[in-house]
N, C-alpha and C positions, 0 to 999 in steps of 0.2 A: 755315298758320303766321301769315301776315300778319293774318288775321282775329282770331286770338288775341292778337297783339301790339296791334292796334288796339283790341280790347276792353279790354285792360289800361289803355291810356291814356285811353280814354273813361271807364272806371270811376274812374280817378284824377282826372278832371275833374268828378266828382260825378254822372255818369250811371250808371244801373243797367243792366247788360248781362247777358243770358242767352245763352250760346253753345251752339248746337244743331248736332250733327253727324249727317248722314244715315247714312253707311256706316262700317264698321269700317276702321281704318288702323293702320299700324305705329307711327307717331309719337305722342308724348304732347303734347297741347295745353297749353302753359304759360300758362294763364289762371287767375287767382286767384279769379275769381268763379264763379257757378253754371254748370255744364256739364250738358247733357242729351245722351245718346247714344241715337239711335233704333235703331241696328243693323239697318237696312233691307236688303233684298236689292237687288243691282244688276241683277237679271235682268228686273224687271217695271216699270221706271221710269215709263213713260207710263200704266200701268194699275194702279199700286199704290194702290188705294183705301184699304187699311188704313193705309198710310204717310201718305197725305194726311190721313186722319182723326187719326192720332197728332199730326201737326203742328198741326192745328186745335185739338186738345185742349190742347196746350202753350200756344197763343196765347190760348185761352179762360182757362186757369189763370193765366198770367203777366201777361196784359193789357198787352202792350207798346204803345208809341205808334207804333213803326215797325219794319219788318222789313227786314233787309239780306240779300240773296242773293249769295253770294260766288263762285258758279260756275254753269255751265249746269244741272246737276242741281238745285241748290238753287233756282234760278229756276223750273224746271219744277214742283217740289214746291210752292213758295210760291204760284204762280199757280193751279195746279189745285186746291190745297187751299182757297184763297180762293173760287174759283168754286163749288166743291162745297159748302162749309160756311158760306159767306156771312159770313165775318169781314171787317172793313172797313179794317184798318190798311193804310197805303200801303207799297209794296214798292220798295226801292232795289236795283238790280242793279249789282254791281261787275263791270265789263267789263275783264278783265285781259289780253286777248290780241287777236288779229286774227281776228275771227269769220269773215270772208269766206274765209279760207284753210282753214276746216274745213267750210264749208257748200257742197257741190257738187251734191247731189241736190235736184231741185225740190221733192220732198215735204218733205225736211228743212228747206229754206228756208221753205216755207209754214208748217210747224209752229213754227219759231222766230219767224217773223214774227208769228204769233198771240201768242206769249209776250211779245214786245217791245211789241206793241200794248197789252197789258194791264198792263205794268209802269208804275209811276208816275214813276220817275226812274232815270237811269243815270249812274254815276260811272266814267268811263273812265280807265284808268291812264296814258294818254298822248294827245297830240293826234292821233297817227297812228291809235290805236285808236278814238278818237272819230270821226274822219273815215271810217274803214273801216266802222264799224257804221251810220253815217248814209248812206253810199253804198249799202250793201246793203239797209238798212231805213230809208227816208226818214222814216217815222213817228217815229223816235227823235230827230229834229233838235231839237225844242223841249223835250226832257226829258233832255238830255245835258250833262254837265259833266266837265271833266278834274280829277281828284284823283289824283296819282301815288302810287306805293308809297313806303314809307319804310323806314328801317333802325333797328335797336336798337343804339346804340353799345356797350352792355355785351356783346351777342352778338358784335359785329364785332371787339371787342378794341381796335382803334385802333392808331396808330403806335407807341405806347410798347412794345407787345408784338411788333412786327415785327422779325425778326432780320436780314434781308438788306438792307433798304433798296433804293435805286435807284442803287447805285454802279457800279464797274467790273466788268462781267460777263465780260469777255473771258478772264480767267485762272482761271475757276472753272466748275464744273458748272452748267449752266443748268437751272433748275427751272420747268417750265410746269405750270399747274393749270387744270382745268375742273371746275365744280360744276354738276350738273344730272342729272335723271333720264334713263335710257337710253330715249329715245323718238325718233321720227323728227324731231321739231321741233328737237332739240338737235344733230342732224347729227354724231354721233360718227364716222360713216364718213368724212365730209369732213375732220374733225379729224385722224384717223389718216393720211389722205393728206397733209395739211399737215405733220404731224409727221415723217413719213417723209422728206419733202423737206428739212425743217429739219435733220434728222440728218446730211445730207450735209456741211454746214459745221460742225455742232456734234454730233459723234458721241457725246459724253459726256452729252448732254442727257437729262433725264427728264421724262416727262409723267405727272401724277397725275390720274386720273379719279375724282372723288368723287361718289357717288350709286349708285342701283340702278334697276332697271326691266326691262321685257320684252325690250329689245334688248341687254342686257348680254352674254349668251352669244354672240350673233352678233358683237358688237364684240370680244370676247376672241378669237374664231376669226379675225376679220379681222386683228387684230394679229399673230397667228401667221402667217397666210398672207402678210402684208406683210414678215415677217422683222424686226419691231420689238418683239416681245413682251417682250424683256429690258429694253427702255427704257420700257415703259408699265406703270404700277402701277394696279391696280383697287382702290380703297380701300373700295368699298361704301358703304352708308348710314352717315353720321356724324352724331352729335348736335351736334357742333361743327365743321362743315365749314370755318369761317373760319380755324381753326388752319392748314389747308393753304394757304389764300390768303395768310395773313400770312407764311408761310415760303417762298413762291414768288417767282420773279423776274418772271413775267408771268402775268396771268390772261387766258385765251383763251376767246372766245365766238363760235364760228362757226355760230350757230343760223340756221335758215332761217325760223323763225317766232318772234316775241317780241312781247309787249305793251310792258312796261317791266320788265326783269329786276332784281329787288331785289339779286341777287348781284353785279351790276355796281356798285351803290351801296355795297355792303359792301366790295368790293374797293377802291373809292375811299377809304373810311374807313380801311381797312387800309394805305393808301398803297402798294398794289401796282399797277403799270402794267397798263393794259387794252388789248387788241386785240380788236376785235369786227367782225362783219358789220353792215352798215347795213340792218337790217330792223326793221319795226315802229317802236316808240318808242325804240330804242337810240340813234339819232342825236340825240335830245333831251337826252341826258346825256353820251354819249361824243361830244364835239364834236371833230372831227378836228383833230389837232395842237394842241389846247388842253387837253382833259382825257383824251385817249387817242388811239388811232389807229383810224379807221373805214375799213373795207374794203368794196368793192362785193360784194354777195351772190354767192357761188359763185366768187369770184376767189381760188382757192387759192394761186396763185403770188403774188398781191398780199398775201395773208395772211402767207405765209412771209417776204416782204420786210419787212412791218410788224413782225413779231416781231424780225427782225434789227436793224431800225432802233431799236427800243426798247432792245435790248441794247447795240448798238454806239455809240449816241449818248446816254450817261448824263446829260449836262447838260440836253439837251432833254427827256429823260424826267423828270428831277427837276422841271422847270417844269410839265409836264403833270400829274404826280402831285400837286404842290402845288395847282394849280388845281382838280383833281378833289376833293381833300380839303376845300377851302374851299367848293366847291359843295354837297357833301353835308351839310356842317356847317350851312350857312345855310338850305337849302331842303328837305332830305329826312330830317330826324329825325322819328321817329314821333309825338312829342308835338306837333309842328307839323302833321303830316298829320291827326292825330286832331282837332285844332281845326277843320281844313277840313271834315272829315266832319261834325262836330257842327253847324257852321254850315249845311252843306247839308241836314242832316236838318231843321233848324228852317225853312229855306226851303221844303222839301217839305211839312212839316206845316202851315205857315202858308197854303199854297195849298189845303189840304183843307177840306171843309165843317166838320170838327171841329177846333177850334183846338189849337195846341200846348199840351201839358200838362206832365207831370212829368219828362220826360227818360228814361223807360224805353225801352230799345231791344231 
């Protein structure tokens, strides 16, 4: 999604962009420019010679100046395609997470080290993400830069559409919301434990879980076993998840792995208070007691207390919400982020044997 948003803004800045997707997905990429869907198989990734050739053919036909790989599989395909078919364009990898938390096997580390050694530049989503990849792969130190994720104000809606605000929550039903795929990184199990404890003091509270994924059924079963199923709503995949953030009293993010989650920035823009675990780059935007409340990872009791503080101290919450909104307005709009990417592309291209040319990406 961010790749398509970034592409729109780059195109608006007079760059020509072609957006290529490797695999099929449920979502529709809202990019107004040229899109190419390769429809590759997810089963043969390291050995997909035909897929590598398809990508090389696209590059030969489109003649871009630079290639951006937006995730691990795209990096794999870009590097191996370039090695096999000898195209020359530099590759920028967008590092959007904490890679050390995924790479445990020595063989996997060696294979990924090979890829990072071959990449030309890395744009990490947060300072923590950059430090993490450098610590694991020191070869990346001199080709890494921090460029954060951004938000689309139109997608987020903003404060004018927010219904509840940050007022007196004590005499009304409290609405909590979480947006994210049902994967182990998002820690839905921990969130349900937190919510069960929160219900002790706020028995009328509701938790809306927006998203889908492989662990959804397991999470639904856990809600039943904890006896809180009537208070938890599973909203599934939503084309406009921010409508639920705008309508909620607190956005909660108890993830155990994050790079820099864009949904936090969108919550900031919606002027919805945020409570989150201090993982990855979250603390670079959720500044404790300034733009939200930051909780030590896996401190479920502390997370419950942070939600209560957000609700029970509305004046302090209003100040944090105001600070968060101003932060995202000033630094995290996608048109600003796109300018940073374009500048980085030029820096990378200027360092290559072939000089910067037409701005095709």
